[in-house]
C-alpha positions as a Markdown table, in Angstrom:
| # | Residue | x | y | z |
|---|---|---|---|---|
| 1 | Met | 27.6 | -7.0 | -40.0 |
| 2 | His | 24.1 | -8.6 | -39.9 |
| 3 | Ala | 22.2 | -8.4 | -36.6 |
| 4 | Val | 18.9 | -10.1 | -36.1 |
| 5 | Val | 16.7 | -8.8 | -33.3 |
| 6 | Ser | 13.9 | -11.0 | -31.9 |
| 7 | Ile | 11.1 | -8.9 | -30.5 |
| 8 | Lys | 7.7 | -9.5 | -29.0 |
| 9 | Gln | 4.5 | -7.5 | -29.0 |
| 10 | Val | 3.0 | -7.5 | -25.5 |
| 11 | Pro | -0.2 | -6.2 | -24.0 |
| 12 | Asp | -0.1 | -2.9 | -22.1 |
| 13 | Thr | 0.1 | -4.1 | -18.5 |
| 14 | Ala | -2.4 | -1.4 | -17.5 |
| 15 | Glu | -5.1 | -3.2 | -19.5 |
| 16 | Val | -4.4 | -6.9 | -18.6 |
| 17 | Arg | -7.5 | -9.1 | -18.5 |
| 18 | Ile | -7.7 | -12.8 | -17.9 |
| 19 | Asp | -10.2 | -15.3 | -19.4 |
| 20 | Pro | -11.5 | -17.2 | -16.4 |
| 21 | Arg | -12.5 | -20.2 | -18.6 |
| 22 | Thr | -9.2 | -20.7 | -20.4 |
| 23 | Asn | -6.8 | -19.1 | -17.9 |
| 24 | Thr | -5.2 | -17.2 | -20.7 |
| 25 | Met | -4.6 | -13.5 | -21.3 |
| 26 | Ile | -7.3 | -11.7 | -23.3 |
| 27 | Arg | -5.4 | -9.9 | -26.1 |
| 28 | Thr | -8.4 | -8.9 | -28.3 |
| 29 | Gly | -9.1 | -5.2 | -27.9 |
| 30 | Val | -6.2 | -4.7 | -25.5 |
| 31 | Pro | -3.6 | -2.0 | -26.5 |
| 32 | Ser | -0.2 | -3.6 | -27.5 |
| 33 | Ile | 3.3 | -2.2 | -27.3 |
| 34 | Val | 6.8 | -3.4 | -28.2 |
| 35 | Asn | 8.3 | -5.2 | -25.2 |
| 36 | Pro | 10.4 | -2.5 | -23.4 |
| 37 | Asp | 13.5 | -4.7 | -23.1 |
| 38 | Asp | 13.3 | -5.5 | -26.8 |
| 39 | Arg | 13.4 | -1.8 | -27.7 |
| 40 | His | 16.9 | -1.6 | -26.1 |
| 41 | Ala | 17.9 | -4.7 | -28.2 |
| 42 | Ile | 16.7 | -2.8 | -31.4 |
| 43 | Glu | 18.6 | 0.3 | -30.3 |
| 44 | Glu | 21.8 | -1.6 | -29.7 |
| 45 | Ala | 21.6 | -3.4 | -33.1 |
| 46 | Val | 21.1 | 0.0 | -34.8 |
| 47 | Arg | 24.1 | 1.4 | -33.0 |
| 48 | Leu | 26.2 | -1.5 | -34.3 |
| 49 | Lys | 25.0 | -0.8 | -37.8 |
| 50 | Glu | 25.9 | 2.9 | -37.5 |
| 51 | Lys | 29.4 | 2.0 | -36.2 |
| 52 | Phe | 30.3 | -1.0 | -38.4 |
| 53 | Gly | 27.8 | -0.8 | -41.3 |
| 54 | Gly | 25.6 | -3.7 | -42.3 |
| 55 | Arg | 21.9 | -4.5 | -41.7 |
| 56 | Val | 19.4 | -5.1 | -39.0 |
| 57 | Thr | 16.6 | -7.6 | -39.4 |
| 58 | Val | 13.8 | -7.8 | -36.9 |
| 59 | Val | 11.7 | -10.9 | -36.4 |
| 60 | Thr | 8.7 | -11.7 | -34.3 |
| 61 | Met | 6.1 | -14.5 | -33.9 |
| 62 | Gly | 2.6 | -13.4 | -33.3 |
| 63 | Pro | -0.9 | -12.6 | -34.8 |
| 64 | Pro | -1.3 | -10.3 | -37.7 |
| 65 | Gln | -1.6 | -7.3 | -35.4 |
| 66 | Ala | 2.1 | -7.8 | -34.6 |
| 67 | Arg | 2.9 | -6.0 | -37.8 |
| 68 | Glu | 2.6 | -2.7 | -35.9 |
| 69 | Ala | 5.4 | -3.7 | -33.6 |
| 70 | Leu | 7.6 | -4.5 | -36.6 |
| 71 | Arg | 6.8 | -1.2 | -38.2 |
| 72 | Glu | 7.8 | 0.5 | -34.9 |
| 73 | Ala | 11.1 | -1.3 | -35.1 |
| 74 | Ile | 11.6 | 0.0 | -38.7 |
| 75 | Ser | 11.0 | 3.5 | -37.4 |
| 76 | Tyr | 13.8 | 3.0 | -34.9 |
| 77 | Gly | 16.2 | 2.2 | -37.7 |
| 78 | Ala | 15.8 | -1.5 | -38.5 |
| 79 | Asp | 16.2 | -2.4 | -42.2 |
| 80 | Asp | 13.9 | -5.5 | -42.6 |
| 81 | Ala | 11.1 | -7.1 | -40.6 |
| 82 | Ile | 9.6 | -10.6 | -40.7 |
| 83 | Leu | 6.4 | -11.7 | -39.0 |
| 84 | Cys | 6.0 | -15.4 | -38.3 |
| 85 | Ser | 2.3 | -15.9 | -38.1 |
| 86 | Asp | 0.2 | -19.0 | -38.4 |
| 87 | Arg | -3.0 | -20.1 | -36.6 |
| 88 | Arg | -1.1 | -23.3 | -35.7 |
| 89 | Phe | 1.4 | -21.2 | -33.7 |
| 90 | Ala | -1.4 | -20.1 | -31.3 |
| 91 | Gly | -1.0 | -21.0 | -27.6 |
| 92 | Ala | 2.8 | -21.5 | -27.9 |
| 93 | Asp | 4.8 | -21.5 | -24.7 |
| 94 | Thr | 8.5 | -20.5 | -24.5 |
| 95 | Leu | 9.6 | -23.9 | -25.8 |
| 96 | Ala | 7.4 | -23.8 | -28.9 |
| 97 | Thr | 8.1 | -20.1 | -29.5 |
| 98 | Ser | 11.9 | -20.7 | -29.5 |
| 99 | Tyr | 11.3 | -23.5 | -32.0 |
| 100 | Ala | 9.5 | -21.3 | -34.5 |
| 101 | Leu | 12.0 | -18.5 | -34.0 |
| 102 | Trp | 14.8 | -20.9 | -34.5 |
| 103 | Lys | 13.4 | -21.9 | -37.8 |
| 104 | Ala | 13.0 | -18.3 | -38.8 |
| 105 | Val | 16.6 | -17.5 | -37.9 |
| 106 | Leu | 17.8 | -20.4 | -39.9 |
| 107 | Lys | 15.9 | -19.2 | -42.9 |
| 108 | Ile | 17.2 | -15.6 | -42.5 |
| 109 | Ala | 20.8 | -17.0 | -42.3 |
| 110 | Glu | 20.3 | -18.7 | -45.6 |
| 111 | Ile | 19.5 | -15.3 | -47.1 |
| 112 | Glu | 22.4 | -13.5 | -45.4 |
| 113 | Pro | 24.8 | -14.9 | -42.8 |
| 114 | Ile | 24.1 | -13.7 | -39.2 |
| 115 | Asp | 26.7 | -12.3 | -36.8 |
| 116 | Leu | 24.6 | -12.0 | -33.7 |
| 117 | Val | 21.0 | -12.3 | -32.5 |
| 118 | Leu | 19.9 | -9.7 | -29.9 |
| 119 | Cys | 16.8 | -10.0 | -27.7 |
| 120 | Gly | 15.4 | -8.3 | -24.7 |
| 121 | Arg | 16.2 | -9.9 | -21.4 |
| 122 | Gln | 12.6 | -10.8 | -20.7 |
| 123 | Ala | 9.1 | -10.1 | -21.8 |
| 124 | Leu | 6.7 | -7.9 | -19.9 |
| 125 | Asp | 3.9 | -10.4 | -20.0 |
| 126 | Gly | 5.6 | -13.8 | -19.4 |
| 127 | Asp | 8.7 | -12.4 | -17.6 |
| 128 | Thr | 10.4 | -15.8 | -17.9 |
| 129 | Gly | 13.5 | -14.9 | -20.0 |
| 130 | Gln | 13.4 | -18.4 | -21.4 |
| 131 | Val | 13.0 | -17.8 | -25.2 |
| 132 | Pro | 16.5 | -16.4 | -26.0 |
| 133 | Pro | 18.4 | -19.2 | -24.2 |
| 134 | Gly | 16.1 | -21.7 | -25.9 |
| 135 | Leu | 16.9 | -20.1 | -29.2 |
| 136 | Ala | 20.7 | -20.1 | -28.5 |
| 137 | Thr | 20.5 | -23.8 | -27.5 |
| 138 | Arg | 18.7 | -24.8 | -30.7 |
| 139 | Leu | 21.2 | -22.8 | -32.8 |
| 140 | Gly | 24.2 | -24.2 | -30.9 |
| 141 | Trp | 25.5 | -20.7 | -30.3 |
| 142 | Pro | 27.0 | -19.1 | -27.1 |
| 143 | Gln | 24.5 | -17.1 | -25.1 |
| 144 | Leu | 25.4 | -13.9 | -23.3 |
| 145 | Thr | 22.5 | -13.0 | -21.0 |
| 146 | Ser | 21.6 | -9.8 | -19.0 |
| 147 | Val | 24.2 | -7.8 | -20.9 |
| 148 | Leu | 24.9 | -4.3 | -19.6 |
| 149 | Lys | 27.4 | -3.2 | -22.2 |
| 150 | Leu | 29.0 | -4.3 | -25.4 |
| 151 | Asp | 32.7 | -3.8 | -24.6 |
| 152 | Glu | 34.5 | -5.0 | -27.6 |
| 153 | Val | 33.1 | -6.3 | -30.9 |
| 154 | Asp | 35.5 | -7.7 | -33.5 |
| 155 | Phe | 33.6 | -9.0 | -36.5 |
| 156 | Ala | 36.8 | -9.7 | -38.4 |
| 157 | Gly | 38.2 | -11.8 | -35.5 |
| 158 | Arg | 34.7 | -13.2 | -34.8 |
| 159 | Ser | 34.7 | -12.3 | -31.1 |
| 160 | Ile | 32.8 | -10.1 | -28.7 |
| 161 | Gln | 33.3 | -9.0 | -25.1 |
| 162 | Val | 30.5 | -7.8 | -22.9 |
| 163 | His | 29.7 | -6.8 | -19.3 |
| 164 | Arg | 26.8 | -8.8 | -17.9 |
| 165 | Ala | 24.8 | -8.5 | -14.7 |
| 166 | Val | 25.3 | -11.3 | -12.3 |
| 167 | Glu | 24.2 | -11.7 | -8.7 |
| 168 | Gly | 26.3 | -9.5 | -6.6 |
| 169 | Gly | 28.2 | -7.7 | -9.4 |
| 170 | Val | 29.2 | -7.5 | -13.0 |
| 171 | Glu | 30.9 | -10.2 | -15.0 |
| 172 | Ile | 33.1 | -9.6 | -18.1 |
| 173 | Val | 32.8 | -12.3 | -20.7 |
| 174 | Lys | 34.4 | -12.9 | -24.1 |
| 175 | Ser | 32.7 | -15.1 | -26.6 |
| 176 | Lys | 32.9 | -16.2 | -30.2 |
| 177 | Leu | 30.5 | -15.0 | -32.9 |
| 178 | Pro | 27.8 | -15.7 | -33.8 |
| 179 | Cys | 26.1 | -15.6 | -30.5 |
| 180 | Val | 22.8 | -14.7 | -28.8 |
| 181 | Ile | 22.7 | -11.6 | -26.5 |
| 182 | Thr | 19.9 | -10.6 | -24.2 |
| 183 | Cys | 19.9 | -6.9 | -23.5 |
| 184 | Thr | 19.0 | -5.1 | -20.2 |
| 185 | Arg | 17.6 | -1.6 | -20.2 |
| 186 | Glu | 20.9 | -0.3 | -18.9 |
| 187 | Ile | 22.7 | -1.2 | -22.1 |
| 188 | Asn | 21.8 | 2.1 | -23.8 |
| 189 | Val | 19.5 | 5.1 | -23.8 |
| 190 | Leu | 16.7 | 5.0 | -26.3 |
| 191 | Arg | 16.5 | 7.6 | -29.0 |
| 192 | Tyr | 13.4 | 9.0 | -30.7 |
| 193 | Ala | 12.5 | 7.7 | -34.1 |
| 194 | Thr | 13.6 | 10.0 | -36.9 |
| 195 | Phe | 11.1 | 11.5 | -39.3 |
| 196 | Pro | 12.4 | 9.7 | -42.4 |
| 197 | Asn | 12.3 | 6.4 | -40.6 |
| 198 | Met | 8.8 | 7.1 | -39.4 |
| 199 | Val | 7.7 | 7.8 | -43.0 |
| 200 | Arg | 9.3 | 4.6 | -44.2 |
| 201 | Ala | 7.7 | 2.6 | -41.3 |
| 202 | Ala | 4.3 | 3.9 | -42.2 |
| 203 | Arg | 4.6 | 2.5 | -45.7 |
| 204 | Tyr | 6.5 | -0.7 | -44.8 |
| 205 | Gln | 5.0 | -4.1 | -45.2 |
| 206 | Pro | 6.8 | -6.8 | -43.2 |
| 207 | Ser | 7.4 | -10.2 | -44.8 |
| 208 | Leu | 4.9 | -12.8 | -43.6 |
| 209 | Trp | 6.2 | -16.4 | -43.0 |
| 210 | Asp | 3.8 | -19.2 | -42.0 |
| 211 | Lys | 4.5 | -22.8 | -41.0 |
| 212 | Thr | 5.2 | -23.9 | -44.6 |
| 213 | Asp | 7.5 | -20.9 | -45.3 |
| 214 | Leu | 9.6 | -21.9 | -42.2 |
| 215 | Gly | 9.8 | -25.5 | -43.3 |
| 216 | Ile | 8.0 | -26.9 | -40.3 |
| 217 | Asp | 6.6 | -30.3 | -41.0 |
| 218 | Asp | 6.2 | -31.6 | -37.4 |
| 219 | Glu | 3.2 | -29.7 | -35.9 |
| 220 | Ser | 3.9 | -31.4 | -32.5 |
| 221 | Gln | 6.7 | -28.9 | -32.1 |
| 222 | Ile | 4.5 | -25.7 | -32.4 |
| 223 | Gly | 1.5 | -24.1 | -30.8 |
| 224 | Leu | -0.4 | -25.8 | -28.0 |
| 225 | Arg | 0.8 | -29.3 | -29.2 |
| 226 | Gly | 4.4 | -28.3 | -28.8 |
| 227 | Ser | 3.9 | -26.6 | -25.4 |
| 228 | Pro | 4.5 | -28.8 | -22.4 |
| 229 | Thr | 3.9 | -25.9 | -20.0 |
| 230 | Ile | 0.5 | -26.2 | -18.3 |
| 231 | Val | -1.0 | -23.1 | -16.7 |
| 232 | Ser | -3.3 | -24.3 | -13.9 |
| 233 | Lys | -4.6 | -20.8 | -12.9 |
| 234 | Val | -4.0 | -17.2 | -13.8 |
| 235 | Trp | -5.7 | -14.2 | -12.3 |
| 236 | Ala | -5.3 | -10.5 | -12.2 |
| 237 | Pro | -4.3 | -8.9 | -8.8 |
| 238 | Leu | -7.1 | -7.1 | -7.0 |
| 239 | Arg | -7.0 | -3.3 | -7.3 |
| 240 | Arg | -5.8 | -1.5 | -4.2 |
| 241 | Gln | -8.6 | -0.2 | -2.0 |
| 242 | Arg | -8.8 | 3.5 | -1.3 |
| 243 | Gly | -7.8 | 4.4 | 2.2 |
| 244 | Thr | -7.0 | 7.5 | 4.3 |
| 245 | Thr | -3.8 | 9.1 | 5.5 |
| 246 | Gln | -3.7 | 10.8 | 8.8 |
| 247 | Val | -1.3 | 13.7 | 9.4 |
| 248 | Ile | -0.3 | 14.3 | 13.0 |
| 249 | Asp | 0.5 | 17.7 | 14.4 |
| 250 | Gly | 4.2 | 17.6 | 15.2 |
| 251 | Ser | 4.6 | 20.9 | 17.1 |
| 252 | Asp | 4.8 | 18.9 | 20.3 |
| 253 | Pro | 7.0 | 15.9 | 19.8 |
| 254 | Gln | 5.9 | 14.1 | 23.0 |
| 255 | Glu | 2.2 | 14.5 | 22.2 |
| 256 | Ala | 2.8 | 13.5 | 18.5 |
| 257 | Ala | 4.5 | 10.3 | 19.7 |
| 258 | Arg | 1.5 | 9.5 | 22.0 |
| 259 | Ser | -0.9 | 10.2 | 19.1 |
| 260 | Leu | 1.0 | 7.9 | 16.8 |
| 261 | Ala | 1.1 | 5.2 | 19.5 |
| 262 | Arg | -2.7 | 5.4 | 19.9 |
| 263 | Ile | -3.2 | 5.2 | 16.1 |
| 264 | Leu | -0.9 | 2.1 | 15.8 |
| 265 | Met | -2.7 | 0.5 | 18.8 |
| 266 | Gly | -6.0 | 0.9 | 16.9 |
| 267 | Glu | -7.6 | 3.3 | 19.2 |
| 268 | Pro | -10.3 | 5.6 | 17.8 |
| 269 | Ala | -8.8 | 8.1 | 15.4 |
| 270 | Glu | -10.5 | 11.0 | 17.1 |
| 271 | Glu | -8.4 | 10.5 | 20.2 |
| 272 | Ala | -5.3 | 11.4 | 18.2 |
| 273 | Pro | -5.0 | 15.0 | 17.3 |
| 274 | Val | -4.8 | 15.3 | 13.5 |
| 275 | Val | -4.4 | 18.4 | 11.5 |
| 276 | Ala | -5.7 | 16.9 | 8.2 |
| 277 | Glu | -7.0 | 13.8 | 6.5 |
| 278 | Arg | -6.7 | 13.1 | 2.8 |
| 279 | Gly | -7.6 | 10.2 | 0.6 |
| 280 | Thr | -4.9 | 8.2 | -1.0 |
| 281 | Asp | -4.4 | 4.9 | -2.9 |
| 282 | Gly | -3.1 | 2.7 | -0.1 |
């Protein structure tokens, strides 16, 4: 069994900043984490390895700092990690990203055949869920999206059955292998990294593949040139203003109702008997 997990290093949403000139997210100096959905994809791949034997390879496209996300994946039990990094990949949208990852998966498959590719359902920053389907389309493999459970996996018979979330319920789908799977957070419960894996991760150096290593000759398929998506405007939401909460004395239900009505009608707060006021983030 050989599972490839495609992950993404995303900015911590608590520290999101937008460049007003370029309308792009400022990543420099912003803490980064492994995309939460992708962590469940890593966990599921490791569980398959523990059950059937084999290997787990993790791949990502990003700047050099994405090595930390790959080392984190190693600490969770992955065997190998590959960073696709090239200045010409910068500015890639989901289409250009799926192209570069497709090239990476093809090269990994030349080294060792792949049984399945696992991804998180969607990324925390873009939240589009478009890269895994784009990757599956380029590979010509079946795609099983929003998977809740791997029901039956038969590597000898080259088939897999899953439960996937659909609008209004759950769908049971059987597919041939290899395939691309997008994992929900319900698919498993994350475990802590083990100490031996943490030690290995601290020393691990991911493989680095650039445009040439991936065999990409047509630069119109990558980076900004390969990205038809145009972002007209991006902005961070305004922080909520601090307001007040009024607590009404409920010892007399009728008077409490009248007090609430006066408050809702916008009458001066002092006309409504209140037992306390406290600040809150409204």
